[in-house]
C-alpha positions in Angstrom: 42.4 -16.8 -5.7 38.2 -16.7 -5.6 35.7 -16.3 -8.0 33.8 -13.2 -8.7 30.6 -11.6 -10.7 31.4 -8.5 -11.2 29.9 -5.5 -13.2 32.4 -4.2 -15.5 30.3 -2.0 -17.2 26.5 -1.4 -17.1 24.7 -3.7 -17.8 27.8 -6.2 -18.0 28.4 -9.0 -15.9 32.0 -10.6 -15.8 33.2 -14.1 -14.4 36.1 -12.9 -13.0 39.6 -14.4 -10.5 40.7 -12.1 -7.9 43.0 -12.3 -5.3 42.4 -13.3 -1.8 42.6 -10.4 0.4 43.5 -9.9 3.9 40.2 -7.9 6.2 41.7 -5.0 7.9 40.8 -3.5 11.2 37.0 -4.2 12.3 36.5 -6.6 9.1 35.9 -10.4 8.5 36.9 -12.3 5.5 33.5 -14.6 4.5 33.5 -17.8 2.7 30.1 -17.4 1.1 27.6 -20.0 0.5 24.6 -18.1 -0.9 23.7 -14.8 -2.1 20.1 -14.0 -3.0 19.4 -12.0 -6.2 17.4 -8.6 -5.2 15.7 -6.3 -7.5 17.6 -3.6 -5.3 20.9 -4.9 -7.2 19.2 -3.4 -10.7 20.7 0.0 -9.7 24.1 -1.9 -9.4 24.1 -3.3 -12.4 22.2 0.0 -14.3 24.9 1.9 -12.7 22.7 4.4 -11.5 24.1 4.7 -7.4 26.0 8.0 -7.3 28.2 6.3 -4.8 28.4 3.8 -7.3 32.4 3.0 -9.2 32.6 -0.4 -12.0 33.7 -2.8 -11.4 31.5 -3.2 -8.5 30.4 -6.7 -7.5 26.6 -7.0 -6.8 25.0 -8.5 -3.4 23.2 -7.7 0.0 21.9 -11.2 0.8 24.6 -12.7 1.4 25.4 -15.9 4.0 28.4 -17.3 4.5 31.7 -18.2 7.2 34.1 -16.4 8.5 37.6 -17.6 7.6 39.9 -14.7 8.6 39.6 -12.0 11.3 40.7 -8.5 11.1 42.5 -6.7 14.2 39.5 -5.9 16.8 36.9 -8.3 15.3 37.2 -10.1 18.9 32.9 -11.0 19.2 33.3 -13.4 15.9 34.8 -16.9 15.5 36.4 -18.1 12.4 34.0 -21.0 10.9 31.3 -19.1 12.5 28.2 -18.2 9.8 27.4 -15.0 9.2 25.1 -12.8 7.4 25.6 -9.6 5.9 22.7 -7.8 4.7 22.4 -4.1 2.6 23.4 -1.5 5.1 26.9 -2.5 6.0 28.2 -0.1 8.5 27.7 3.3 9.1 30.0 6.1 9.6 28.4 6.8 13.4 29.0 11.0 12.9 25.9 12.0 11.1 23.1 13.3 12.5 20.8 10.1 11.6 23.5 8.0 13.4 24.2 10.4 16.7 20.1 9.9 16.8 20.7 6.4 16.8 19.1 5.8 13.5 22.0 4.0 11.5 20.1 3.0 8.5 19.7 6.2 7.4 23.4 7.0 7.5 24.3 9.2 5.1 27.4 7.8 4.5 26.6 4.3 4.6 28.7 1.5 3.4 26.3 -0.5 1.2 27.6 -4.2 0.3 27.1 -4.1 -3.8 27.6 -0.7 -3.7 29.9 1.1 -1.9 32.1 -2.1 -0.8 31.7 -4.9 -2.9 29.1 -7.9 -2.2 28.0 -11.7 -2.7 27.6 -12.4 -6.0 31.5 -14.0 -5.4 33.1 -17.1 -3.4 34.8 -14.6 -1.1 33.9 -11.2 0.6 35.2 -8.6 2.2 33.0 -7.1 5.3 32.9 -5.0 8.1 32.2 -7.0 11.5 29.9 -4.6 12.6 27.5 -5.7 9.9 27.2 -9.0 10.6 24.5 -11.1 11.3 24.2 -14.3 13.6 22.9 -17.5 11.2 20.4 -19.9 13.3 21.5 -23.7 12.3 18.4 -24.2 12.1 17.8 -22.3 8.5 20.0 -23.2 5.7 22.4 -20.7 4.0 20.2 -20.5 0.8 16.9 -20.3 2.8 19.0 -17.3 5.2 19.9 -15.1 2.5 16.7 -13.3 1.2 15.8 -12.7 4.7 18.5 -10.4 5.2 16.6 -8.5 3.1 13.1 -8.9 1.6 12.7 -10.9 5.4 13.7 -8.3 7.3 12.2 -5.6 5.4 8.9 -6.6 5.3 9.3 -7.4 8.9 10.4 -4.5 10.8 7.7 -3.0 8.8 5.2 -4.7 9.9 6.3 -4.9 13.5 7.0 -1.4 14.0 3.6 -0.5 12.2 1.9 -0.2 16.3 -0.1 -2.9 15.4 -2.1 -5.3 17.9 -2.9 -8.6 17.5 -6.5 -9.1 15.4 -6.0 -5.8 13.6 -6.6 -6.1 9.5 -4.0 -6.0 7.2 -2.9 -6.5 3.8 -0.4 -6.8 1.6 -0.6 -5.6 -1.9 1.6 -8.1 -3.8 2.6 -11.5 -3.6 6.0 -11.7 -5.3 9.6 -11.6 -3.4 8.6 -9.1 -0.2 4.5 -9.6 -0.8 4.9 -13.9 -0.2 7.2 -13.0 2.9 5.0 -10.1 4.2 2.1 -12.4 4.5 3.7 -15.1 6.4 4.8 -12.7 8.7 1.0 -11.0 9.1 -0.5 -14.5 9.7 2.3 -15.4 12.3 2.3 -12.2 14.4 -1.5 -12.8 14.8 -3.1 -10.3 12.5 -6.2 -10.9 10.0 -4.2 -11.2 6.6 -5.6 -9.7 3.4 -3.4 -10.7 0.4 -4.2 -8.2 -2.6 -3.0 -9.9 -5.8 -4.3 -9.7 -9.9 -5.7 -12.7 -10.7 -8.0 -15.9 -9.6 -4.7 -18.1 -10.0 -2.9 -16.5 -7.4 -6.1 -17.2 -4.8 -4.6 -20.7 -4.2 -0.9 -20.0 -3.0 -2.2 -16.7 -0.8 -4.5 -18.6 1.4 -1.6 -21.4 1.4 0.9 -18.9 2.5 -1.8 -18.0 5.8 -3.9 -15.3 4.4 -7.4 -15.0 5.9 -8.9 -13.3 2.8 -7.9 -12.8 -1.3 -8.7 -9.8 -3.0 -8.7 -10.0 -7.1 -8.4 -7.0 -8.4 -9.3 -7.8 -11.4 -12.5 -8.5 -10.3 -13.1 -5.7 -7.3 -12.0 -3.0 -6.3 -9.5 -3.5 -3.4 -10.1 -0.3 -1.5 -13.5 -0.9 -1.8 -13.8 -4.4 -0.6 -11.5 -3.9 2.5 -13.8 -1.0 4.0 -16.5 -3.5 3.7 -14.3 -5.2 6.2 -14.2 -2.1 8.3 -11.0 -1.0 6.9 -6.8 -1.6 6.9 -4.9 -1.0 10.1 -1.9 -0.9 8.1 -1.4 -2.0 3.9 2.0 -3.1 3.1 2.9 -2.2 -0.5 5.1 -4.4 -2.2 3.9 -4.4 -5.6 6.2 -2.0 -7.4 3.6 -0.4 -9.1 2.6 3.1 -8.3 0.0 3.3 -10.2 -1.8 -0.1 -8.4 -0.8 1.8 -4.8 -2.5 4.9 -4.9 -5.6 4.3 -4.6 -5.2 1.5 -2.1 -4.8 4.4 1.0 -8.7 4.7 0.6 -8.8 0.8 2.0 -7.4 2.5 5.0 -9.1 2.7 8.0 -9.0 5.9 10.2 -5.5 6.5 11.4 -4.3 3.4 9.4 -0.8 3.5 7.8 0.0 2.9 4.2 3.7 1.4 4.2 5.7 1.2 1.1 8.5 -1.3 0.6 8.3 -1.7 -3.1 9.7 1.1 -4.8 7.9 1.4 -8.1 9.6 3.3 -10.9 6.4 5.7 -11.9 4.7 7.8 -9.4 2.2 6.9 -6.7 -0.6 9.4 -7.7 -2.6 9.9 -3.8 -6.0 11.7 -3.3 -5.6 13.9 -0.5 -8.6 13.6 1.1 -9.0 10.2 3.1 -5.4 11.4 4.3 -6.7 14.5 5.7 -10.4 13.1 6.6 -9.6 10.2 9.0 -5.8 11.2 9.6 -4.3 8.2 7.5 -0.8 8.5 6.5 2.1 6.7 4.4 5.1 5.9 5.8 8.6 4.1 4.0 10.4 1.2 5.3 13.9 0.2 4.7 15.5 -2.6 5.9 17.0 -2.8 9.5 19.4 -3.0 11.9 21.9 -6.2 12.1 20.3 -6.8 15.4 16.5 -6.7 13.9 18.0 -8.7 11.2 19.1 -11.4 14.2 15.5 -10.7 15.2 13.7 -11.9 11.4 16.0 -14.5 11.4 14.5 -15.9 14.8 11.1 -15.2 14.9 11.3 -17.2 10.9 13.0 -20.4 13.0 9.9 -19.9 15.6 7.2 -19.7 13.4 8.5 -21.8 10.5 8.7 -19.1 8.0 10.6 -19.9 4.8 11.0 -17.7 1.6 10.5 -19.8 -1.5 13.3 -19.7 -3.6 15.3 -20.9 -6.7 18.9 -21.8 -6.7 21.7 -21.5 -9.5 25.6 -21.6 -9.6 27.5 -18.6 -8.9 28.5 -18.8 -12.6 25.1 -18.0 -13.8 23.7 -14.8 -12.1 23.4 -13.2 -15.5 21.1 -15.5 -16.3 19.5 -15.6 -12.7 19.5 -12.2 -12.2 17.7 -11.4 -16.4 15.1 -14.4 -14.5 14.2 -12.0 -11.4 14.1 -9.2 -13.6 11.4 -10.4 -15.9 9.6 -11.5 -13.5 9.8 -14.9 -13.9 11.7 -16.1 -10.4 9.6 -17.8 -7.9 9.8 -15.9 -5.5 13.8 -15.4 -4.7 16.6 -16.0 -7.0 19.4 -17.1 -4.7 23.2 -17.9 -5.8 24.9 -21.1 -4.4 29.0 -21.1 -4.4 30.4 -24.8 -4.9 31.3 -24.2 -0.6 27.4 -24.0 0.0 26.7 -26.8 -2.7 29.1 -29.0 -0.6 27.7 -27.8 2.8 23.9 -28.1 1.8 24.9 -31.5 0.6 
């Protein structure tokens, strides 16, 4: 038997005991050490994903060790430390997959949505979705990099940027505090955009060259005084805050949305048409992209700022995240993860 935290009904967490099962063909069984809590988990907790059936174990920032191999999972070894992210398998036959775009598979395996995730001591995962975790990273540190990390890292490295380009990161939270670090260590002139002077020291400690306080000045105008941003990474989940920032882009600049606001993003078409500016969305990445993210984080000593809590306190930790009190990623740790960390 193993312990899991499942969503039994919309908004209801329940700690349960489940029977351990054997992995099927092409699968592995993971003894979970740590699992990050992501804002995207809200759709599972609220029961709003159309593909979702309850009860379901949430969690898609999972790190643990392989304890059983299914048939055909020959690349991996018992005891190997691995991770699993949101996109945990693809159908391989839809048009995006056939064009090599597995992240946008039309029928994906999704951790914590179409399959049970990592709010548990044990998880069954597709072998093709596994990520090798470097020894230099603790499990609790690596977990948020499998979602918040890869999301911001991929968005920046795929934006066609060059060293020295001016890049702004809107929001200094779960995504933004990693985006600032990645941008700085990619050799980009990094601007952090937040609200309030109290965030300036943190932004600069994370690597920002410049901090813009939106409570004191117009961020788009400030960016234009610096020549315009080649890219703006929008991480804060506020459509009202995102829309006006497009005017802060340079000619041919790109506005990259990675935070998903509940309210609409209102746009003025003028800066889009006159100057060839564009808006782009970016979602996570493939397992090899996740390995690149972990490797770059080790290389440049980039780490998420985390708070760890025992698995059994998942409901309280999730509530802390949703209330905006986390600084900046909540991570659930199992007894196995705590023992290994010690």
